[in-house]
C-alpha positions as CSV (number, residue, x, y, z in Angstrom):
1,X,-233.1,-28.2,-171.1
2,X,-234.0,-30.2,-168.1
3,X,-237.3,-31.7,-167.5
4,X,-239.2,-31.6,-164.0
5,X,-239.6,-34.7,-162.2
6,X,-242.9,-34.3,-160.8
7,X,-243.7,-37.8,-160.8
8,X,-241.9,-37.9,-157.4
9,X,-244.2,-35.2,-155.9
10,X,-246.8,-37.7,-154.7
11,X,-244.3,-40.0,-153.4
12,X,-242.7,-37.2,-151.5
13,X,-246.1,-36.0,-150.0
14,X,-246.4,-39.5,-148.7
15,X,-243.0,-39.9,-147.1
16,X,-243.3,-36.4,-145.6
17,X,-246.5,-37.5,-143.7
18,X,-244.9,-40.7,-142.4
19,X,-241.8,-38.9,-141.4
20,X,-243.7,-36.3,-139.4
21,X,-245.3,-39.0,-137.6
22,X,-242.0,-41.0,-137.0
23,X,-239.4,-38.6,-136.6
24,X,-240.4,-36.7,-133.4
25,X,-237.0,-36.3,-132.1
26,X,-235.7,-34.4,-135.2
27,X,-234.0,-31.1,-134.2
28,X,-235.7,-28.4,-136.0
29,X,-233.8,-25.3,-135.0
30,X,-232.9,-23.5,-138.2
31,X,-230.3,-21.3,-136.7
32,X,-228.1,-24.2,-135.5
33,X,-224.9,-23.9,-137.7
34,X,-221.1,-25.0,-137.6
35,X,-217.8,-23.6,-139.1
36,X,-217.4,-23.4,-142.7
37,X,-215.3,-26.4,-143.8
38,X,-211.7,-25.7,-144.9
39,X,-212.0,-27.1,-148.4
40,X,-214.9,-24.5,-149.2
41,X,-213.2,-21.6,-151.0
42,X,-215.1,-18.4,-150.9
43,X,-214.5,-15.2,-153.0
44,X,-215.4,-11.6,-152.2
45,X,-217.7,-10.1,-154.7
46,X,-217.7,-6.3,-153.9
47,X,-220.6,-4.1,-153.9
48,X,-221.3,-2.2,-157.1
49,X,-222.8,-2.3,-160.6
50,X,-223.3,-5.1,-162.5
51,X,-224.7,-6.0,-166.4
52,X,-228.2,-7.4,-166.0
53,X,-230.1,-9.3,-168.5
54,X,-229.6,-9.8,-172.4
55,X,-229.2,-6.0,-172.9
56,X,-226.9,-5.5,-170.2
57,X,-228.7,-2.8,-168.2
58,X,-226.5,-1.6,-165.2
59,X,-228.0,-2.6,-161.9
60,X,-226.4,-2.2,-158.4
61,X,-226.1,-4.4,-155.5
62,X,-225.2,-2.3,-152.7
63,X,-223.6,-4.8,-150.3
64,X,-220.4,-7.1,-150.5
65,X,-220.8,-10.9,-150.1
66,X,-218.9,-14.0,-150.4
67,X,-219.4,-16.6,-153.0
68,X,-218.2,-20.2,-153.2
69,X,-215.6,-20.5,-155.9
70,X,-216.9,-23.9,-157.1
71,X,-220.2,-25.8,-156.9
72,X,-220.7,-28.0,-153.7
73,X,-219.1,-31.3,-154.5
74,X,-220.4,-34.8,-153.7
75,X,-217.6,-35.3,-151.0
76,X,-218.4,-32.0,-149.4
77,X,-222.2,-32.8,-149.0
78,X,-221.3,-36.4,-147.7
79,X,-219.2,-34.5,-144.9
80,X,-222.4,-32.4,-144.4
81,X,-224.6,-35.4,-144.0
82,X,-222.3,-37.0,-141.5
83,X,-222.3,-34.0,-139.4
84,X,-226.0,-33.2,-139.6
85,X,-226.7,-36.6,-138.9
86,X,-224.6,-36.6,-135.6
87,X,-226.7,-33.5,-134.4
88,X,-230.0,-35.0,-135.3
89,X,-230.8,-32.6,-137.9
90,X,-231.5,-35.1,-140.7
91,X,-232.6,-38.7,-141.0
92,X,-231.2,-41.1,-143.5
93,X,-232.4,-44.4,-144.6
94,X,-232.6,-46.6,-147.7
95,X,-234.7,-44.1,-149.4
96,X,-232.9,-41.1,-149.0
97,X,-232.3,-38.1,-146.6
98,X,-235.0,-36.1,-144.9
99,X,-234.8,-33.0,-142.8
100,X,-236.9,-30.1,-141.4
101,X,-237.8,-26.8,-143.3
102,X,-239.5,-23.9,-141.3
103,X,-241.7,-23.2,-144.2
104,X,-242.3,-20.0,-146.3
105,X,-245.0,-18.4,-148.1
106,X,-245.5,-21.3,-150.6
107,X,-244.3,-24.3,-148.7
108,X,-245.4,-25.3,-145.0
109,X,-243.3,-26.2,-142.2
110,X,-242.5,-30.0,-142.3
111,X,-240.0,-32.8,-143.0
112,X,-238.8,-32.8,-146.7
113,X,-236.6,-34.8,-148.9
114,X,-233.0,-33.8,-149.4
115,X,-231.6,-36.5,-151.4
116,X,-233.1,-39.7,-153.1
117,X,-230.8,-42.7,-153.2
118,X,-233.0,-44.6,-155.3
119,X,-232.7,-42.6,-158.3
120,X,-230.5,-43.9,-161.2
121,X,-227.2,-41.9,-161.7
122,X,-227.3,-40.4,-158.2
123,X,-223.5,-40.2,-157.2
124,X,-224.0,-40.5,-153.4
125,X,-224.6,-44.2,-152.0
126,X,-225.4,-45.3,-148.5
127,X,-225.1,-48.5,-146.5
128,X,-227.1,-48.7,-143.5
129,X,-226.7,-47.5,-140.7
130,X,-223.7,-45.1,-141.3
131,X,-221.7,-45.6,-144.4
132,X,-221.8,-43.1,-147.1
133,X,-219.7,-43.2,-150.5
134,X,-219.4,-41.8,-153.9
135,X,-219.7,-43.7,-157.1
136,X,-217.1,-44.0,-159.5
137,X,-216.6,-44.1,-163.5
138,X,-213.9,-44.9,-165.9
139,X,-212.4,-41.9,-167.6
140,X,-210.0,-42.7,-170.3
141,X,-209.4,-46.2,-169.1
142,X,-208.7,-45.2,-165.5
143,X,-211.0,-45.5,-162.6
144,X,-212.1,-42.2,-161.0
145,X,-214.3,-41.2,-158.1
146,X,-217.0,-38.5,-158.4
147,X,-216.0,-36.9,-155.1
148,X,-214.8,-33.8,-156.8
149,X,-217.7,-33.4,-159.1
150,X,-220.5,-31.3,-158.2
151,X,-223.4,-32.8,-156.2
152,X,-226.5,-33.4,-158.0
153,X,-229.9,-34.9,-157.3
154,X,-230.4,-32.5,-154.5
155,X,-233.6,-31.0,-153.9
156,X,-233.7,-27.2,-153.2
157,X,-234.5,-28.1,-149.5
158,X,-231.4,-30.2,-149.3
159,X,-229.2,-27.5,-150.8
160,X,-230.7,-24.7,-148.6
161,X,-230.1,-27.1,-145.5
162,X,-226.5,-27.6,-146.4
163,X,-226.2,-23.7,-146.7
164,X,-227.9,-23.0,-143.4
165,X,-225.8,-25.7,-141.7
166,X,-222.5,-23.7,-142.4
167,X,-224.0,-20.2,-141.9
168,X,-224.3,-19.6,-145.4
169,X,-227.3,-19.1,-147.9
170,X,-228.2,-19.7,-151.5
171,X,-227.6,-16.7,-153.6
172,X,-230.5,-14.8,-155.3
173,X,-230.6,-14.6,-159.1
174,X,-229.2,-11.1,-158.9
175,X,-226.2,-12.1,-156.7
176,X,-225.6,-15.0,-159.0
177,X,-225.7,-13.0,-162.2
178,X,-223.3,-10.4,-160.7
179,X,-221.0,-12.9,-159.5
180,X,-221.1,-14.4,-163.2
181,X,-220.5,-11.3,-165.2
182,X,-219.6,-8.4,-163.0
183,X,-220.3,-5.2,-165.2
184,X,-218.6,-6.8,-168.3
185,X,-221.8,-7.1,-170.3
186,X,-220.3,-10.5,-171.7
187,X,-222.6,-13.4,-172.7
188,X,-220.5,-15.9,-170.8
189,X,-218.5,-15.5,-167.5
190,X,-215.2,-15.6,-169.5
191,X,-216.1,-13.5,-172.4
192,X,-218.4,-13.6,-175.6
193,X,-216.8,-16.7,-177.3
194,X,-218.1,-20.1,-176.7
195,X,-216.0,-23.5,-177.5
196,X,-215.7,-26.9,-176.0
197,X,-212.6,-25.7,-174.3
198,X,-214.5,-23.4,-172.0
199,X,-217.5,-25.1,-170.7
200,X,-219.0,-28.6,-170.3
201,X,-222.3,-29.0,-172.2
202,X,-223.9,-31.7,-174.5
203,X,-221.4,-33.2,-177.0
204,X,-218.7,-30.7,-175.9
205,X,-215.8,-33.6,-176.4
206,X,-214.3,-33.4,-173.0
207,X,-213.0,-36.5,-171.3
208,X,-216.1,-36.7,-169.1
209,X,-218.5,-36.0,-172.3
210,X,-222.2,-36.0,-171.4
211,X,-221.6,-36.2,-167.8
212,X,-220.4,-33.7,-165.0
213,X,-216.7,-32.8,-165.0
214,X,-215.0,-32.1,-161.7
215,X,-215.3,-28.6,-160.4
216,X,-212.7,-26.2,-161.7
217,X,-211.9,-28.6,-164.6
218,X,-211.9,-25.7,-167.1
219,X,-208.8,-23.7,-165.5
220,X,-206.4,-23.3,-168.5
221,X,-204.8,-26.7,-167.9
222,X,-204.5,-29.4,-170.6
223,X,-206.8,-28.7,-173.5
224,X,-209.0,-26.3,-171.6
225,X,-209.5,-22.6,-171.4
226,X,-210.0,-20.6,-168.0
227,X,-213.6,-20.2,-167.8
228,X,-213.5,-18.2,-164.6
229,X,-215.9,-15.2,-164.2
230,X,-214.4,-11.6,-163.7
231,X,-214.3,-12.6,-159.9
232,X,-212.6,-15.9,-160.4
233,X,-215.8,-17.9,-159.9
234,X,-215.7,-21.0,-161.8
235,X,-218.3,-23.6,-163.4
236,X,-221.1,-20.8,-163.8
237,X,-221.8,-21.8,-167.1
238,X,-222.2,-25.5,-167.8
239,X,-221.6,-28.5,-165.9
240,X,-224.7,-28.3,-163.7
241,X,-227.6,-25.8,-163.0
242,X,-227.6,-24.0,-159.8
243,X,-230.3,-23.6,-157.2
244,X,-231.0,-20.0,-156.4
245,X,-232.9,-18.6,-153.4
246,X,-235.2,-16.5,-156.0
247,X,-239.0,-17.5,-156.7
248,X,-239.7,-17.8,-160.3
249,X,-242.4,-14.9,-161.0
250,X,-244.0,-15.1,-157.6
251,X,-244.8,-19.0,-158.1
252,X,-243.9,-21.9,-155.9
253,X,-240.9,-22.8,-158.0
254,X,-237.4,-21.6,-157.8
255,X,-235.1,-20.0,-160.5
256,X,-232.0,-22.0,-161.6
257,X,-229.1,-20.6,-163.4
258,X,-226.1,-21.4,-165.4
259,X,-226.9,-24.5,-167.8
260,X,-225.6,-27.9,-167.6
261,X,-223.6,-30.7,-169.1
262,X,-226.9,-31.7,-171.0
263,X,-227.5,-28.2,-172.5
264,X,-227.7,-28.6,-176.2
265,X,-226.2,-26.6,-179.1
266,X,-228.9,-24.4,-180.9
267,X,-228.9,-22.7,-184.3
268,X,-230.2,-19.0,-183.9
269,X,-231.8,-17.3,-186.9
270,X,-228.5,-15.6,-187.7
271,X,-227.0,-18.9,-188.2
272,X,-224.5,-18.5,-185.5
273,X,-224.0,-21.2,-182.7
274,X,-224.8,-20.6,-179.0
275,X,-226.2,-22.4,-176.1
276,X,-229.0,-20.4,-174.8
277,X,-228.8,-22.2,-171.2
278,X,-225.1,-20.8,-170.6
279,X,-225.7,-17.3,-171.2
280,X,-225.1,-15.3,-168.0
281,X,-228.6,-14.0,-168.0
282,X,-230.7,-16.7,-169.1
283,X,-233.4,-18.3,-166.9
284,X,-235.6,-21.4,-168.1
285,X,-239.1,-20.1,-168.7
286,X,-240.5,-22.0,-165.6
287,X,-239.8,-22.2,-161.9
288,X,-238.5,-25.4,-160.6
289,X,-240.2,-27.0,-157.7
290,X,-237.9,-27.1,-154.6
291,X,-239.0,-31.0,-154.4
292,X,-237.6,-31.4,-157.9
293,X,-234.4,-33.8,-158.0
294,X,-232.2,-33.8,-161.0
295,X,-228.8,-35.1,-162.4
296,X,-228.4,-31.7,-164.0
297,X,-229.0,-29.5,-160.9
298,X,-226.3,-28.7,-158.2
299,X,-225.8,-25.6,-156.2
300,X,-223.2,-23.3,-154.5
301,X,-223.5,-20.9,-151.5
302,X,-222.7,-17.3,-150.4
303,X,-222.2,-15.9,-147.3
304,X,-223.0,-12.5,-146.0
305,X,-220.1,-10.0,-145.1
306,X,-220.6,-8.6,-141.6
307,X,-219.1,-5.3,-140.8
């Protein structure tokens, strides 16, 4: 289970105050958006029933919506940073990325941090004034970029800003669960059996063990099984937790879904093995502050279907 990085909260409040004074030219129109990039694949989730919760209770979503087939990647987020900077929607310096949020019932309007470049393990780097890059690692003795890995170290505000920029939004918890399991009643997006061939979790033994895997890695190729949901949505169990738009029990924290590469194997009372985090209905028993930054949390977006 991930830990909340509340140590950053005091620093963030200080930075917000400073930026509110210095960034007077920052564009704050929430409605400004551009065309969805060609490398973003969207899958239609039709209106209808879905299995909700541990007991698989039938619930209904009465509208169609589109969901990203994969989590947002590092390269996709970098492209957003470049475009949003050119439109004066965000500011970027050696500390990180900052932008405007119009506020809600818990968080006031203002400038919030989207990305923190100073955090260890952040996959996105920045050279002033305008050079962005993705870090790399060695996988089985070959150099490989993190370009196609899910972006992490993004606050909820940073995820929300990306979605809004392209005319999308973050899914609510119900939309996320429907996309993950439809009305199958399955424990996991692909079925009821869990093995290292289906998902990326702690010590699962993949080539990227104890780190993120490229999006769509578990597609049936090589030594993997296809972990797509009934709608063909990938990586909804393991790899990275995903931000949603839902508030956790009317608190100032957000619901996250899906588990991550650091989700641990647990023994249940029956002696069987499962990872609670990866269960389609599971939510941590706490809300995660929108200011939280973690190497385990990423996101994907949904788009409304307009008749």
